[in-house]
C-alpha positions as CSV (number, residue, x, y, z in Angstrom):
1,M,-17.5,27.7,-0.4
2,P,-15.1,26.1,-2.9
3,R,-15.5,22.4,-3.4
4,T,-12.4,20.3,-2.8
5,P,-12.0,16.9,-4.4
6,A,-12.6,13.9,-2.1
7,P,-9.4,12.3,-0.8
8,R,-8.4,9.0,-2.4
9,S,-8.5,5.9,-0.1
10,A,-5.3,3.9,-0.4
11,G,-5.8,1.8,2.7
12,I,-6.7,-1.2,0.6
13,L,-3.0,-1.4,-0.3
14,F,-2.3,-2.5,3.3
15,A,-4.6,-5.4,2.8
16,I,-3.6,-6.5,-0.7
17,L,0.1,-6.0,-0.9
18,P,1.2,-8.0,2.2
19,L,-0.9,-10.9,1.2
20,A,0.3,-10.8,-2.4
21,G,3.9,-10.6,-1.2
22,A,3.4,-13.5,1.2
23,I,1.8,-15.6,-1.5
24,G,4.3,-14.6,-4.3
25,V,7.5,-15.1,-2.3
26,G,5.9,-18.0,-0.4
27,F,6.5,-20.1,-3.6
28,L,10.2,-19.5,-3.0
29,G,9.9,-20.7,0.6
30,E,10.1,-17.3,2.4
31,P,6.5,-16.0,2.9
32,V,7.5,-13.8,5.9
33,I,10.0,-11.8,3.7
34,G,7.2,-11.3,1.2
35,L,4.8,-10.2,3.9
36,V,7.2,-7.6,5.2
37,G,8.2,-6.5,1.8
38,G,4.5,-6.1,0.8
39,L,3.9,-4.1,4.0
40,A,6.8,-1.8,3.3
41,L,5.7,-1.2,-0.3
42,A,2.2,-0.5,0.9
43,A,3.5,2.0,3.4
44,V,5.5,3.8,0.7
45,L,2.6,3.9,-1.7
46,V,0.1,5.1,0.9
47,T,2.5,7.9,1.9
48,L,2.9,9.0,-1.7
49,F,-0.9,9.0,-2.1
50,W,-1.2,11.1,1.0
51,L,1.4,13.6,-0.2
52,I,-0.3,13.9,-3.6
53,D,-3.7,14.3,-1.9
54,R,-2.4,17.1,0.3
55,Q,-1.3,19.1,-2.7
56,R,-4.7,18.8,-4.4
């Protein structure tokens, strides 16, 4: 049976990026925009990780 590489876990991005966005943009007075932006960026990156893992 051929061995396939283990899939990469990118779920940590959903924890780190929204918090980083909220903190980073929070200094400008709009933490909610940073939170939403971080969540959107995490969704895009996790989707890219998933697409790359499907091809491996």
